[in-house]
MARLOMI-994365 format. One record per residue (C-alpha): x, y, z; residue in one letter. Coordinates in pm, whole numbers, plus 50000, padded with zeros to 5 digits. Example, Ala and Ser with C-alpha at 12.3 -4.5 7.8 and 13.67 -1.06 7.14 Angstrom:
<recs>
REC       x       y       z   r
REC   51230   49550   50780   A
REC   51367   49894   50714   S
</recs>
This chain:
<recs>
REC       x       y       z   r
REC   10010   35911   83071   X
REC   10298   36126   82943   X
REC   10082   36391   82774   X
REC   10145   36758   82850   X
REC   09846   36992   82840   X
REC   09818   37366   82905   X
REC   09508   37460   83105   X
REC   09372   37772   83277   X
REC   09487   37770   83639   X
REC   09139   37710   83776   X
REC   09089   37416   83543   X
REC   09407   37278   83700   X
REC   09258   37348   84044   X
REC   08948   37155   83939   X
REC   09159   36843   83883   X
REC   09182   36813   84263   X
REC   08860   36609   84237   X
REC   08984   36378   83958   X
REC   08943   36007   84042   X
REC   09301   35937   83925   X
REC   09557   36001   84202   X
REC   09830   36053   83942   X
REC   09631   36329   83773   X
REC   09559   36494   84109   X
REC   09927   36489   84206   X
REC   10042   36619   83867   X
REC   09786   36899   83885   X
REC   09892   36989   84240   X
REC   10258   37012   84144   X
REC   10180   37208   83827   X
REC   09973   37453   84028   X
REC   10260   37514   84270   X
REC   10494   37583   83979   X
REC   10244   37828   83826   X
REC   10197   38020   84152   X
REC   10571   38026   84219   X
REC   10633   38170   83872   X
REC   10407   38462   83966   X
REC   10500   38486   84334   X
REC   10635   38843   84332   X
REC   10334   39020   84172   X
REC   10092   38807   84377   X
REC   10273   38894   84701   X
REC   10282   39263   84603   X
REC   09909   39261   84530   X
REC   09824   39089   84859   X
REC   10050   39326   85055   X
REC   09890   39628   84887   X
REC   09536   39506   84951   X
REC   09596   39421   85317   X
REC   09813   39728   85369   X
REC   09531   39951   85244   X
REC   09284   39770   85471   X
REC   09507   39818   85776   X
REC   09582   40183   85695   X
REC   09218   40273   85637   X
REC   09110   40087   85950   X
REC   09362   40275   86161   X
REC   09259   40612   86014   X
REC   08894   40530   86080   X
REC   08960   40441   86443   X
REC   08923   40063   86433   X
REC   09142   39895   86695   X
REC   09127   39550   86534   X
REC   09119   39473   86158   X
REC   08838   39224   86228   X
REC   08610   39493   86376   X
REC   08502   39661   86048   X
REC   08439   39319   85892   X
REC   08210   39222   86180   X
REC   08038   39562   86158   X
REC   07959   39538   85786   X
REC   07849   39175   85831   X
REC   07622   39264   86125   X
REC   07791   38998   86339   X
REC   07866   39065   86705   X
REC   08203   38950   86834   X
REC   08058   38699   87086   X
REC   07869   38533   86798   X
REC   08188   38523   86589   X
REC   08385   38376   86878   X
REC   08114   38113   86932   X
REC   08140   38014   86563   X
REC   08520   37993   86591   X
REC   08487   37777   86903   X
REC   08245   37547   86720   X
REC   08502   37506   86441   X
REC   08775   37424   86692   X
REC   08550   37174   86868   X
REC   08473   36999   86538   X
REC   08837   36950   86436   X
REC   08877   36606   86602   X
REC   08576   36481   86404   X
REC   08721   36625   86085   X
REC   09055   36453   86152   X
REC   08875   36122   86205   X
REC   08697   36175   85875   X
REC   09027   36236   85694   X
REC   09177   35924   85852   X
REC   08876   35720   85738   X
REC   08903   35870   85390   X
REC   09270   35774   85371   X
REC   09177   35418   85465   X
REC   08903   35414   85199   X
REC   09159   35527   84940   X
REC   09405   35259   85053   X
REC   09655   35501   85208   X
REC   09810   35538   85551   X
REC   09745   35913   85538   X
REC   09622   36160   85282   X
REC   09854   36367   85068   X
REC   09740   36723   85006   X
REC   09622   36627   84656   X
REC   09396   36361   84809   X
REC   09194   36602   85024   X
REC   08923   36651   84760   X
REC   08956   36308   84596   X
REC   08626   36133   84528   X
REC   08555   35817   84726   X
REC   08383   35537   84538   X
REC   08244   35586   84190   X
REC   08219   35953   84099   X
REC   08216   35997   83721   X
REC   08232   36356   83595   X
REC   07894   36511   83526   X
REC   07804   36689   83203   X
REC   07662   37040   83237   X
REC   07310   36927   83146   X
REC   07327   36656   83413   X
REC   07436   36915   83668   X
REC   07161   37162   83583   X
REC   06901   36882   83588   X
REC   07020   36769   83932   X
REC   07000   37123   84070   X
REC   06655   37185   83921   X
REC   06532   36855   84065   X
REC   06667   36939   84410   X
REC   06513   37286   84397   X
REC   06178   37142   84287   X
REC   06181   36926   84600   X
REC   06177   37248   84799   X
REC   05946   37474   84599   X
REC   05816   37527   84247   X
REC   05920   37892   84262   X
REC   06281   37802   84337   X
REC   06287   37545   84057   X
REC   06139   37806   83822   X
REC   06409   38053   83920   X
REC   06677   37797   83835   X
REC   06516   37720   83499   X
REC   06483   38089   83412   X
REC   06841   38169   83519   X
REC   06985   37883   83314   X
REC   06768   37956   83009   X
REC   06869   38324   83019   X
REC   07236   38224   83052   X
REC   07300   38404   83379   X
REC   07578   38155   83461   X
REC   07938   38195   83340   X
REC   08019   37832   83407   X
REC   08346   37692   83275   X
REC   08707   37791   83348   X
REC   08908   37976   83083   X
REC   09234   38165   83059   X
REC   09216   38495   83248   X
REC   08900   38410   83440   X
REC   08911   38461   83817   X
REC   08873   38170   84056   X
REC   08603   38086   84302   X
REC   08233   38150   84258   X
REC   07994   38434   84332   X
REC   07648   38569   84257   X
REC   07605   38935   84160   X
REC   07256   39091   84179   X
REC   07186   39318   83879   X
REC   06837   39437   83977   X
REC   06475   39336   83922   X
REC   06528   38990   84072   X
REC   06805   38908   83825   X
REC   07161   38801   83894   X
REC   07480   38693   83722   X
REC   07677   38395   83848   X
REC   08044   38319   83802   X
REC   08186   37975   83875   X
REC   08454   37739   83743   X
REC   08260   37425   83656   X
REC   08473   37108   83645   X
REC   08216   36827   83635   X
REC   08262   36728   84000   X
REC   07991   36695   84262   X
REC   08147   37004   84422   X
REC   08052   37197   84109   X
REC   07693   37077   84142   X
REC   07688   37205   84499   X
REC   07846   37535   84388   X
REC   07582   37595   84120   X
REC   07304   37519   84368   X
REC   07462   37746   84627   X
REC   07500   38041   84391   X
REC   07150   38002   84244   X
REC   07025   37992   84603   X
REC   07142   38350   84649   X
</recs>
């Protein structure tokens, strides 16, 4: 609509689920500009992190960088390869889904900024609507799980919304005695509802 607004980068990322295709495209292009403006330090950080991983792995006698990851995850390579094969086998179904989604959105094919677009009516949810939905879903499984969600939310274990300087993604950090702290970047989408439920589930 012609307005210019400055947002934290992960608030921009959250606009990938906006119902308005114009907003999604503008956010996508703004995100690319932001990452490009910081490309050199980001590349240096990634190179340093992966370089350290490779150097330590070699010094510790690992032949393949994946081996220590499988070891710490207690996953045997045949199991990992079976999971990878299952992903490969599912790709034709996923492509059919994306083609159907494009048709539902009135497009011949999806642009990148359409990948997470809502289909149908998907109004943004307020935080209290999100927490109520998660508590209700948990209560359908067990009273204890619903109680955990209520206690966690009442005690403000969740750092919910995006802000400048906050990291992206979501995670749950145990802090002892059955307590945790959760970081997420809530944007009002159904994905954020799923994320909150997922992290509380840890």
